[in-house]
C-alpha positions in Angstrom: 18.9 58.2 -22.1 18.5 54.8 -20.3 15.3 53.2 -19.0 14.8 52.7 -15.3 14.7 49.0 -15.8 18.0 49.0 -17.6 19.6 51.2 -14.9 18.4 48.8 -12.1 19.8 45.8 -14.0 23.2 47.6 -14.4 23.2 48.6 -10.7 22.6 45.0 -9.7 25.3 43.7 -11.9 27.7 46.3 -10.5 26.8 45.3 -7.0 27.4 41.6 -7.8 30.8 42.4 -9.4 31.9 44.6 -6.4 30.8 41.9 -4.0 32.9 39.3 -5.8 35.9 41.6 -6.1 36.0 42.7 -2.4 34.9 39.4 -0.9 32.1 41.2 1.1 29.0 39.1 1.2 25.4 40.2 1.1 23.1 38.7 3.7 20.3 36.8 2.0 17.4 35.3 4.0 17.8 31.6 4.8 15.2 29.2 3.6 12.7 28.0 6.2 11.1 24.5 6.2 8.3 25.8 4.1 10.7 27.2 1.5 13.0 24.2 1.2 13.1 22.5 -2.2 12.3 23.9 -5.6 8.6 24.1 -6.4 7.6 26.0 -9.5 3.9 25.4 -9.8 3.0 24.1 -6.3 2.9 20.7 -5.0 2.9 18.5 -1.9 5.5 19.0 0.8 7.7 15.9 1.1 6.5 15.0 4.6 2.9 14.7 3.4 3.6 13.1 0.0 2.3 9.5 -0.1 3.4 6.8 -2.5 1.2 5.1 -5.0 1.3 2.7 -8.0 -1.2 2.5 -10.9 -1.9 -0.4 -13.3 -3.2 0.4 -16.8 -2.6 4.2 -16.5 -3.8 5.5 -19.9 -6.4 8.2 -20.6 -10.0 7.0 -20.7 -9.0 3.5 -19.5 -11.9 1.8 -17.7 -9.8 -0.9 -15.9 -7.2 1.2 -14.1 -6.2 0.0 -10.6 -4.8 2.4 -8.1 -2.6 1.2 -5.2 -2.6 4.1 -2.6 0.0 3.3 0.0 -0.1 4.4 3.7 3.2 3.8 5.5 3.3 2.7 9.1 4.9 6.1 10.0 1.5 7.7 9.3 -0.4 5.3 11.5 0.5 6.5 15.0 -2.6 5.1 16.7 -5.3 2.6 15.7 -7.4 3.8 12.8 -11.2 3.8 13.0 -12.0 5.2 9.6 -10.4 6.7 6.4 -11.7 9.6 4.3 -10.4 10.0 0.7 -10.9 13.4 -0.9 -10.5 13.6 -4.7 -10.6 16.8 -6.8 -13.5 18.0 -8.9 -11.1 18.1 -11.8 -11.0 14.3 -11.7 -14.7 13.9 -12.3 -14.9 17.0 -14.6 -12.6 15.2 -17.0 -14.8 12.1 -16.8 -12.8 10.2 -14.3 -14.9 7.8 -12.2 -14.3 5.7 -9.1 -16.2 2.5 -8.3 -16.7 2.4 -4.5 -18.0 -1.2 -4.7 -14.5 -2.4 -5.8 -12.4 -0.6 -3.1 -10.3 -2.8 -0.8 -8.0 -2.4 2.1 -4.9 -4.6 2.1 -2.2 -5.2 4.7 1.4 -4.5 3.7 2.9 -2.2 1.1 3.5 -2.0 -2.7 0.3 -3.8 -4.0 -0.6 -5.2 -0.6 -1.2 -8.6 0.8 -4.1 -10.0 2.9 -7.4 -8.1 2.7 -8.5 -6.1 5.7 -12.3 -6.6 6.1 -14.4 -3.5 5.6 -17.6 -2.7 7.4 -18.8 0.1 5.0 -17.7 2.3 2.1 -19.7 5.5 1.7 -19.4 7.6 -1.4 -21.3 10.8 -1.6 -22.1 11.5 -5.2 -20.6 14.8 -6.3 -18.9 15.6 -3.0 -15.5 14.1 -4.0 -15.4 12.1 -0.7 -15.3 8.4 0.1 -15.4 7.2 3.7 -14.0 3.7 4.4 -14.7 2.1 7.8 -12.9 -1.2 8.5 -14.6 -3.9 10.6 -12.0 -3.6 13.3 -9.6 -0.7 13.9 -6.3 -0.9 11.8 -3.5 -1.4 14.4 -0.9 1.4 14.9 2.4 1.0 13.1 0.8 -1.0 10.2 1.5 -0.6 6.5 -1.6 -0.8 4.4 -2.8 -0.1 0.9 -6.1 1.3 -0.4 -6.8 -0.6 -3.7 -9.2 1.0 -6.1 -10.3 -1.4 -8.9 -12.1 -0.6 -12.2 -11.3 3.1 -12.1 -12.1 5.1 -15.2 -9.1 7.4 -15.8 -9.8 11.0 -16.8 -9.9 11.7 -20.6 -6.7 13.8 -20.5 -3.3 13.6 -18.8 -2.9 15.5 -15.6 -2.1 15.6 -11.9 -4.9 14.9 -9.5 -4.3 15.3 -5.7 -6.1 12.7 -3.6 -6.0 13.6 0.1 -6.2 11.2 3.0 -7.8 12.0 6.4 -8.0 9.4 9.1 -10.0 9.1 12.4 -7.6 7.7 15.0 -8.7 5.9 18.2 -9.5 8.6 20.8 -10.1 11.4 18.3 -13.4 13.1 17.5 -12.2 14.7 14.2 -10.5 13.3 11.1 -6.8 14.3 10.9 -5.0 15.1 7.6 -2.4 12.5 6.9 -1.1 13.1 3.5 -1.7 13.5 -0.3 -1.2 11.2 -3.3 -0.2 13.4 -6.2 -1.5 11.0 -8.9 -0.1 11.5 -12.4 -3.0 10.1 -14.5 -3.3 9.3 -18.1 0.4 8.6 -18.9 0.7 6.7 -22.1 
């Protein structure tokens, strides 16, 4: 006597063989934009993934420097403020950001000229940092958020930092993208 699981497997193999032999195809659902690509454990969709670069990326390093890049394609209008959200897992693993050393820089990669900042507000325990430039960042401008003297978490892992921006004429922040930071790489 065969088990139901084995019978089902045999039936599927027989169907596949018959399909190949007769040339009759089986209609399978076509992938939608949400299903495109192979994601096993989750991740950030390609259109929302932002580039980054990290100096001194080792576990427990206290002098890490994060270069979080924002491409001009994401800056459709003048930017009034930026909101960074970082996960609780970052601080739970003893990661720490120093808001006093955050800079905005024009350009890409590691940035160039510094963009003057009016204020940087970090709410302790909320996982949010709000950066307000002195003047709006013009539309179609590449810029980099530079975070100096970061203490990396004590173990390797991915930590998703989200970016929301307040554009000229808006009353609410808009989600712009996510940096899937791979931290603690030896």
